[in-house]
C-alpha positions as CSV (number, residue, x, y, z in Angstrom):
1,M,75.5,158.5,63.6
2,I,72.0,159.5,64.6
3,M,70.5,157.1,62.0
4,L,72.5,154.2,63.6
5,A,71.2,155.1,67.1
6,E,67.6,155.2,65.8
7,A,68.0,151.8,64.0
8,T,69.5,150.3,67.2
9,A,66.7,151.6,69.4
10,A,64.2,150.3,66.9
11,A,65.9,146.9,66.8
12,A,65.6,146.7,70.6
13,A,62.0,147.6,70.4
14,G,61.5,145.1,67.6
15,L,63.2,142.4,69.6
16,L,61.0,143.0,72.6
17,A,57.8,143.3,70.5
18,G,58.8,140.2,68.5
19,G,59.3,138.2,71.7
20,L,55.9,139.2,72.9
21,F,54.4,138.5,69.5
22,F,55.8,134.9,69.3
23,L,54.9,134.2,73.0
24,A,51.3,135.3,72.2
25,M,51.4,133.2,69.0
26,R,52.3,130.1,71.0
27,H,49.4,130.9,73.5
28,N,47.2,131.5,70.5
29,A,47.9,128.1,69.0
30,E,47.2,126.5,72.4
31,M,43.9,128.3,72.5
32,Y,42.9,127.1,69.0
33,L,43.7,123.5,70.0
34,S,42.0,123.5,73.4
35,G,38.3,123.6,73.8
36,G,36.5,126.9,74.5
37,P,34.9,129.7,72.7
38,A,36.2,130.2,69.2
39,W,36.1,134.0,69.4
40,R,38.9,134.2,72.0
41,P,41.8,132.9,69.8
42,A,40.5,134.9,66.9
43,V,40.6,138.1,68.8
44,L,44.1,137.4,70.1
45,H,45.2,136.6,66.6
46,L,43.8,139.9,65.2
47,A,45.3,141.8,68.2
48,R,48.7,140.4,67.6
49,L,48.7,141.4,63.9
50,L,47.3,144.9,64.6
51,L,49.9,145.5,67.3
52,L,52.7,144.4,65.0
53,G,51.5,146.7,62.3
54,A,51.3,149.6,64.8
55,L,54.9,148.9,65.8
56,L,56.1,149.0,62.2
57,V,54.2,152.2,61.4
58,A,55.4,153.8,64.6
59,A,59.0,152.9,63.7
60,V,58.6,154.5,60.3
61,R,57.0,157.7,61.7
62,V,59.7,158.1,64.4
63,A,62.9,157.0,62.7
64,G,62.1,156.6,59.0
65,G,63.5,153.8,56.9
66,A,66.4,153.1,59.3
67,G,63.8,152.6,62.1
68,L,61.7,150.3,60.0
69,L,64.7,148.2,59.1
70,G,65.9,148.1,62.7
71,A,62.5,147.1,64.0
72,F,62.2,144.4,61.4
73,A,65.7,143.1,62.1
74,G,64.8,142.9,65.8
75,F,61.6,141.1,65.0
76,L,63.4,138.5,62.9
77,A,66.0,138.0,65.7
78,A,63.1,137.3,68.1
79,R,61.7,134.8,65.6
80,S,65.0,133.0,65.4
81,L,65.2,132.9,69.2
82,A,61.6,131.6,69.5
83,L,62.2,128.9,66.9
84,R,65.3,127.8,68.7
85,A,63.7,127.8,72.1
86,W,60.6,125.8,71.0
87,R,62.4,123.3,68.8
88,P,61.7,119.7,69.7
89,Q,64.4,118.2,71.8
90,P,65.8,114.8,70.7
């Protein structure tokens, strides 16, 4: 029962972090395509990946394997929502 609660909490954290990750990814793509200094999108890109790695490591340290699976499931759910929201409209 405790493992299920840990996985659920990690899934919620993964969903929130995934939403922020994909929002930052969209902003990152816009930064790459617009003019401006090249270092800004590169720094944001690196920060996104490092923070995602930190989330997954924290999930393992706090809740073990169930936390990692929950966080990853939340992240994948956020990916699905982001793809659906940003799909081209006919």
